[in-house]
Backbone bond lengths (Angstrom), bond angles and torsions (degrees), N, CA, C in turn:
res aa  C-N    CA-C-N  psi(-1)  N-CA   C-N-CA  omega(-1)  CA-C   N-CA-C  phi
1 M - - - 1.448 - - 1.555 110.63 -
2 N 1.349 116.53 -34.21 1.460 119.58 177.58 1.514 112.87 -59.67
3 V 1.313 115.87 -37.86 1.486 120.02 179.58 1.529 109.82 -61.51
4 L 1.287 117.07 -37.80 1.475 121.51 178.51 1.531 110.25 -62.90
5 W 1.335 116.08 -44.02 1.470 119.24 178.98 1.518 111.53 -63.34
6 V 1.325 116.93 -41.94 1.475 120.41 178.03 1.519 108.99 -62.74
7 G 1.330 117.82 -42.95 1.450 121.74 -179.45 1.524 112.12 -62.92
8 I 1.311 117.49 -39.95 1.476 121.47 179.15 1.535 108.50 -65.92
9 G 1.323 118.43 -47.31 1.433 121.40 176.78 1.498 113.47 -62.84
10 G 1.334 115.89 -39.05 1.464 120.89 178.16 1.510 112.61 -62.87
11 A 1.309 116.98 -42.18 1.453 120.40 178.92 1.530 110.68 -61.87
12 A 1.309 116.31 -40.85 1.475 120.46 -179.66 1.548 108.86 -67.37
13 G 1.342 117.14 -42.29 1.463 119.67 -179.48 1.517 114.43 -63.70
14 V 1.333 115.13 -40.17 1.449 118.86 177.60 1.571 110.92 -64.41
15 C 1.301 115.65 -41.31 1.485 118.54 177.75 1.529 111.22 -63.50
16 L 1.343 117.28 -41.65 1.466 119.72 177.74 1.522 111.93 -63.69
17 R 1.332 115.96 -42.24 1.483 117.61 179.72 1.557 109.60 -66.23
18 A 1.261 118.67 -39.10 1.455 120.54 177.42 1.533 110.91 -62.54
19 L 1.322 116.58 -38.79 1.448 120.49 177.84 1.527 111.02 -64.31
20 V 1.323 117.65 -44.46 1.456 120.72 176.46 1.521 111.62 -61.81
21 N 1.289 117.53 -40.64 1.492 121.73 175.73 1.533 111.78 -60.11
22 I 1.324 117.53 -36.77 1.454 120.84 179.03 1.498 110.74 -73.45
23 L 1.349 117.44 -40.82 1.459 121.07 -177.27 1.515 113.20 -74.10
24 I 1.309 118.59 -30.10 1.481 122.27 -176.35 1.528 107.35 -117.71
25 Q 1.313 116.21 97.06 1.457 120.02 178.58 1.516 107.18 -114.10
26 S 1.330 115.65 125.02 1.447 122.03 -176.37 1.519 109.12 -156.26
27 S 1.325 115.53 159.32 1.458 118.87 177.17 1.550 109.12 -72.88
28 F 1.319 117.53 -24.74 1.483 121.58 173.23 1.515 106.52 -92.28
29 P 1.334 120.05 139.90 1.478 122.25 -174.28 1.554 112.86 -74.73
30 F 1.317 117.34 60.11 1.439 119.68 -179.93 1.515 113.34 -63.74
31 S 1.325 117.58 -34.58 1.469 120.41 -178.53 1.520 111.29 -64.26
32 T 1.323 116.98 -42.20 1.467 119.91 178.20 1.511 109.81 -66.00
33 L 1.300 116.55 -43.66 1.481 121.18 179.00 1.491 110.42 -59.39
34 L 1.342 117.52 -44.87 1.470 121.43 -178.77 1.540 111.41 -62.13
35 V 1.340 116.10 -48.18 1.481 118.04 -176.60 1.504 111.49 -65.14
36 N 1.351 117.63 -37.52 1.439 120.12 -179.61 1.512 111.25 -70.97
37 L 1.313 119.44 -39.82 1.462 121.42 179.47 1.519 111.02 -68.43
38 L 1.349 115.54 -44.12 1.445 120.07 176.49 1.503 112.82 -62.34
39 G 1.346 115.39 -41.97 1.434 120.11 178.42 1.535 113.51 -63.77
40 S 1.332 116.40 -36.04 1.456 121.91 176.41 1.521 110.93 -61.77
41 F 1.319 115.66 -46.20 1.452 121.37 178.70 1.522 110.67 -62.62
42 L 1.309 117.52 -49.80 1.456 121.99 -176.24 1.545 111.18 -64.89
43 L 1.319 118.19 -38.22 1.450 119.88 178.94 1.534 109.47 -65.84
44 G 1.337 118.35 -42.70 1.416 121.51 175.81 1.524 111.55 -59.61
45 L 1.299 115.84 -44.39 1.473 121.48 -179.37 1.514 110.32 -62.69
46 L 1.316 117.17 -51.22 1.475 120.40 -177.51 1.539 113.01 -67.94
47 S 1.302 116.54 -25.92 1.488 118.50 -178.39 1.508 111.06 -74.15
48 T 1.349 118.68 -19.95 1.470 119.85 -175.03 1.520 113.75 -121.57
49 A 1.305 117.43 -18.90 1.469 120.08 -178.72 1.513 111.26 -64.51
50 P 1.309 116.86 131.58 1.493 120.09 -176.96 1.521 111.49 -80.65
51 V 1.324 114.24 50.49 1.472 120.00 178.27 1.522 109.08 -86.97
52 R 1.305 116.77 131.26 1.454 120.01 -178.12 1.542 107.23 -83.81
53 M 1.288 115.90 120.19 1.456 122.40 176.48 1.515 110.49 -151.95
54 S 1.297 116.91 155.32 1.465 118.80 179.76 1.519 110.44 -69.44
55 K 1.304 114.82 163.04 1.471 119.69 178.23 1.522 110.67 -60.70
56 G 1.321 117.16 -38.31 1.475 121.18 179.96 1.516 111.38 -64.25
57 I 1.321 118.95 -44.26 1.453 121.54 177.86 1.511 111.24 -64.09
58 R 1.329 115.82 -43.15 1.480 119.53 179.05 1.537 109.38 -60.96
59 L 1.323 118.44 -43.19 1.482 122.04 177.42 1.523 110.28 -63.32
60 A 1.330 117.38 -41.88 1.457 120.22 179.61 1.538 110.53 -61.31
61 L 1.322 117.71 -40.10 1.481 120.76 -177.16 1.509 111.20 -76.82
62 T 1.336 117.02 -44.76 1.474 119.57 -173.39 1.537 112.12 -83.53
63 T 1.284 116.76 -70.53 1.471 122.15 -177.33 1.529 110.82 -64.21
64 G 1.298 116.02 -44.86 1.480 119.32 -177.39 1.516 114.42 -75.64
65 L 1.336 115.62 -71.17 1.452 120.61 -173.86 1.545 112.97 -64.14
66 I 1.325 116.22 -55.51 1.489 118.40 -177.75 1.515 110.79 -69.15
67 G 1.337 116.10 -38.37 1.458 120.25 179.43 1.532 113.86 -61.02
68 S 1.322 116.66 -36.12 1.464 118.95 179.95 1.531 111.61 -91.57
69 F 1.331 117.63 -21.95 1.461 121.99 176.95 1.536 109.62 -69.36
70 T 1.312 115.83 -42.42 1.477 119.60 -179.82 1.514 108.69 -86.98
71 T 1.345 115.80 164.62 1.464 118.85 -174.63 1.499 112.94 -155.72
72 L 1.317 117.40 106.55 1.445 120.84 175.85 1.540 109.48 -77.32
73 S 1.290 118.65 -32.53 1.461 121.45 -178.31 1.545 110.40 -63.66
74 A 1.317 117.79 -38.13 1.466 119.72 177.75 1.525 111.31 -66.21
75 V 1.340 116.57 -39.43 1.470 119.68 175.60 1.501 111.20 -59.80
76 S 1.325 116.81 -44.94 1.474 120.38 178.80 1.518 111.25 -61.08
77 A 1.329 116.68 -45.95 1.475 120.38 -178.89 1.538 110.68 -65.00
78 E 1.311 117.73 -40.12 1.455 120.03 -179.62 1.530 111.42 -69.94
79 L 1.333 116.72 -36.86 1.452 119.76 174.16 1.549 111.68 -61.93
80 F 1.326 115.66 -40.65 1.444 121.04 179.21 1.555 109.53 -62.12
81 V 1.334 116.70 -41.92 1.479 119.24 179.35 1.528 109.53 -63.77
82 F 1.305 117.79 -44.16 1.481 120.81 179.25 1.551 109.32 -58.13
83 L 1.324 116.69 -43.13 1.444 119.88 -179.72 1.517 111.70 -68.96
84 Q 1.330 118.50 -40.05 1.458 121.34 178.52 1.509 111.13 -62.24
85 E 1.321 116.07 -36.12 1.474 120.56 -179.82 1.527 113.89 -88.74
86 A 1.347 114.97 12.39 1.461 123.31 179.34 1.551 112.63 54.91
87 Q 1.313 114.22 35.00 1.486 120.21 175.97 1.524 107.56 -98.01
88 Y 1.316 114.52 66.70 1.504 120.24 -171.81 1.520 111.30 -65.46
89 G 1.310 117.70 -37.42 1.470 120.78 179.34 1.510 111.08 -60.67
90 F 1.348 116.68 -47.66 1.465 122.29 177.95 1.524 110.30 -61.30
91 A 1.353 116.28 -41.90 1.449 119.55 179.81 1.515 111.55 -60.40
92 I 1.303 115.72 -46.60 1.480 119.56 -179.47 1.528 111.31 -65.10
93 L 1.339 115.62 -45.86 1.456 119.51 177.29 1.514 112.99 -59.12
94 Y 1.329 115.91 -47.28 1.481 120.21 -179.62 1.496 111.69 -62.07
95 F 1.313 116.12 -45.17 1.468 120.36 179.32 1.550 111.63 -62.71
96 A 1.311 115.50 -45.58 1.492 120.29 -177.93 1.541 109.46 -65.16
97 V 1.290 116.23 -48.02 1.497 118.08 -177.11 1.528 109.78 -66.83
98 S 1.318 117.29 -38.78 1.473 119.13 178.30 1.519 112.17 -64.01
99 L 1.308 117.85 -46.31 1.449 121.16 -176.45 1.513 111.42 -76.02
100 A 1.314 118.07 -54.30 1.484 121.42 -177.43 1.533 109.19 -65.98
101 G 1.346 116.71 -43.61 1.446 119.40 -179.73 1.529 111.43 -63.79
102 G 1.309 117.64 -37.20 1.453 120.40 178.25 1.530 111.06 -63.55
103 F 1.309 117.09 -44.79 1.489 120.73 179.19 1.507 109.51 -65.30
104 I 1.297 118.73 -45.90 1.472 122.28 -178.51 1.534 110.56 -62.19
105 L 1.317 116.87 -45.58 1.473 119.00 -178.46 1.526 111.77 -71.48
106 A 1.317 118.14 -33.25 1.484 121.22 174.70 1.521 108.27 -62.55
107 F 1.327 117.03 -44.31 1.472 121.59 178.80 1.540 109.94 -61.50
108 C 1.343 116.27 -45.07 1.476 120.81 178.15 1.548 110.24 -60.69
109 G 1.339 117.30 -41.21 1.452 121.09 176.95 1.498 113.30 -62.43
110 I 1.357 115.80 -41.06 1.443 121.69 177.97 1.511 110.45 -62.06
111 R 1.341 115.41 -47.74 1.457 121.11 -179.57 1.539 110.67 -62.77
112 A 1.321 116.68 -41.62 1.477 120.53 178.85 1.513 110.16 -64.58
113 G 1.341 117.50 -41.36 1.445 122.01 177.44 1.510 114.02 -62.40
114 E 1.318 115.86 -34.49 1.476 120.84 179.82 1.541 110.34 -72.13
115 R 1.320 118.02 -23.48 1.449 122.48 -176.88 1.528 113.22 -90.77
116 I 1.353 116.62 -8.71 1.452 119.47 179.97 1.515 109.37 -74.44
């Protein structure tokens, strides 16, 4: 049954990510950056917020929805493109903001969840 919950959340997360990609079109991968930073915050929040929910719903939201909404593989592919095109400054900036921003926003989400 847990697999079904993850699948339901995953389907929703993929649709949300596709929507963000449609709404934010740019030569710089802002859409990927946004979904990953938002996902980091939400995962931190959901992991600590004392919200009562079933294990299935929690799996649907965390592993399913947030797991499919965020994307490390797209970050890797976009970094590779920056490096192939010798855009080293963009590659460093994108990597730093993705990694540091993800940690900072996950921490902020955890702190916010603890205060609920």
